N, C-alpha and C positions, 0 to 999 in steps of 0.2 A: 504494500500500500504506500502510495506516495503522499508526502506531506502536503496539505492544502496550503495555497497561497495565503489563506486567511488564518492559518495556525499562528498562535502567539510565539511558537518556537520554530525558527527556520534554520538555525545553525548552532552547533556547539563547538567551542574553541577549547582544545585540549592542550594543557601542559603535558610534557612527556616524563622527564625524570622525577620520580617520586609520585607521579599521578597515574601514569599508565604502566610504567616499569619501575621496579625498586632498584634503580641503578645508583642511588646516592652512595651506598657502601662501596661500589666499584670506583666512583670518583674519589672517595675519601682514601681508599687503599692506594690509588694512583698518586694522589697528593703526598701521602706518607712516603711512598717509595721515592718520589722525585726529590722531596726536601732532604730526606736522609742520604740520598746519593750525592747531594751537594754539601753534606756535613752538618746539616741543620736538624732541628727537631720540630715535630708537628703534632699538636695536641688535638684531641677530639673537639674541644671547644673552638679552636681555630678553624677546624674543618667545617663545623656546623655553621659558622659565620658565612661560608661560601655557598651554602645550599640555596639554589634558585638564582644566584647572581649571574651576571654576564661573565663569560669566560675571560674577557679582557680585564675586568675588575679582579677576578680571581687570580689571574696571572700576576697582577701588580702586588697582591698580598703575598703570593708565593715568592716573588722577588725580594720582598721585605724580609721573608723568612730565610733567605740565603740562596735561593735558586739563581744560579748565574747563567741564565738563558734569556733571550729576548721573548717578548710576548707571544709571537707567532710560534716559536719553538716550544714554549710551555704548553700552549693550546694543542699543538699537534701531538706532543708527547702524551698528554693526559688523554686526549681523544683516542689515540691509537690503543692505549692500555684498556680503556673502557670498551672499545669495540672488540678487542680480543676477549674480554671477559663475557661480553654479550654473546659472542659467537660460541662460547662454551655452554652458556645457559642464559636464557632470557628470563629475568625475574619479574614476571607479571604481577601487578598489584591486584588484590582481590576485587572482582566485579568489573574491572575495566573492559576486558574483552566482551563480556556479556552485555554491558551497556552500549558499547560500540556497535555490537551486532543488532541490538534492539533499535537503536537510532537509525541504522542502515535500513532495517526492515520498514521502519516508519517513514523513510524518505527524508529524514532530517540531515542536512549537510553537516559534515565535520571537517575541521581544519586543525592542523597541529601548529601550536605556537610555543616554540621551545628555544631556550638559549643554547642548547647543544647545537653543534654545527651539522651541516647537511649529511656528511658521511655516516655519523652515528644515527641520526634521525631516519635515514633511508634503511639502515640495518634493522632498526626496530620495526618500521612499517612493513618491510619485506617479510618479517616473521609472522605477520598477521594473516589470517586465512582469506581475507577479502580486501579489496581496495577501499577501505573505509574513509580514507582521508582524501579530500578533493585536492588539497595542496598543503605544502609545508612552509611555514614561516620559521626560519632558523636563525640562530645567533649571527651567522655570517651573512645574512641578507638584510640586516638592519644596522643603522649607525649608532643607535642608543639602545642598550639592552635593558631588561627588567632591572629595577622597578619603573623605568620610563615606559610610558604606554605605547611607544612607537610600534612594537610588534603586533599588539592587538588592533591598533588603528589600521595598520597595513592589512591585517587579515580581514577586517570588515570591508575595507575598500575592495579587496579582491573578490569577496563574496558579492558585493554590489555590482560588479561587472556583469555577472550572469543574472542578477536579480536586482534591478534598480529600485524595486519597491521595498527591499530589505533595509531596515534601519538598525542601528546599534542595539535598540531595545528588543529586537527579535533574536538576539544572541545570548548565550550563557557561556561563561568561562569556567573551567574546572582547573583548580590550582592547589598545590600542596604547601607552597613556601610563602614566607612573608614578602620577598621581592615580587613573586609572581602575583600574589593577591593584590599588592599595591599597584602593579602595572595594569591589571585587569580593571580594578576600581577606577584608576585614573583615566582609563579609556572611556569609561561610562558603561561598560558591559556588565550586566548582572553576573555576580560571581558566587561560585560555590567553593568554599575552602574545605579541603580534605587533609588535615594536618597529618604529617607522617614522621619524618626524622626530627623536626623541630616543632615544638608546640606553637600554636598561634593564639594570640589574645582574642577574646570575644570582641566582636565588632558588629554593631547593628547594620552596617552597610553591606554585609555579605551573609550568605547562608553558610552554616557549618555542618558538614556530615562527617561521621566517624570513619566511614568507608564508602566505597562505591558498590560494595556487595549488596545485592537486593534492591538497588535504586532503579527507578523506572523513568521512561520517557514522560509519563504523566506528571511526575514530580518536577522535571525540568520545564515542562510546558507551564506549570503553575508559576514557577519562578519567572519565566518570560512574560507571562500574563501580568504579573505584579509589576514588572519593569515597564511594560507598555502603559499600564494604568497610571503609574507614577509620572511617566513622560507626558501624559496627556493633562496632568494637573497644571494649574496656572503658575505654581512656584518652581517648577522643575527646570533645571538647567542641564542640558545634556546634548548628546549627538556629536557628530564630527564637526570640527571647526576648520 
């Protein structure tokens, strides 16, 4: 069944690391190995500060920790390590593939919005049984990473190319990290936070779910309907500028 043009939910924008796949431990292990190879030390607290951040930001923190490589070398080294780990085992998050399939069956468009770069994103997407994602917005396709809203605004613009009637209020974002949630909220997209590695504070501006397991298209439709209702109110400021 295809989604109606009048449905409150026309697209779901998915974060990847920590939301679809539990790759954060892979990233943390890669960071530990890289810092230690350069004679430094890397704590769990330092690692959790990088969860959800743009890779260029993370590279700068790793340089401060003693890694004597340039930004591009750090990103390539970390990404290669994580890809190698993913090729051994894809650590799916509970409920992610099931919800993706339900959205696909309902005709709701899905896009990936991740700060990982395209090689890793393609590796994850290729491991899925169907072409769930219409396109990928990756960290190497934006100039400003999360928590800046550029990646989400770009995703909405790409969705509008095929559906000019789609507004930002027809979309829902799924995120697990503070930078990701901040980016989605700043873009104006209704946001569901699914905290994983790092706890997230309660915030009335977003919905919080403990897990994607058992979640439904109807629940996402209700969130989109609420966003549209808020957008139609006289005091609402939103949309793309």
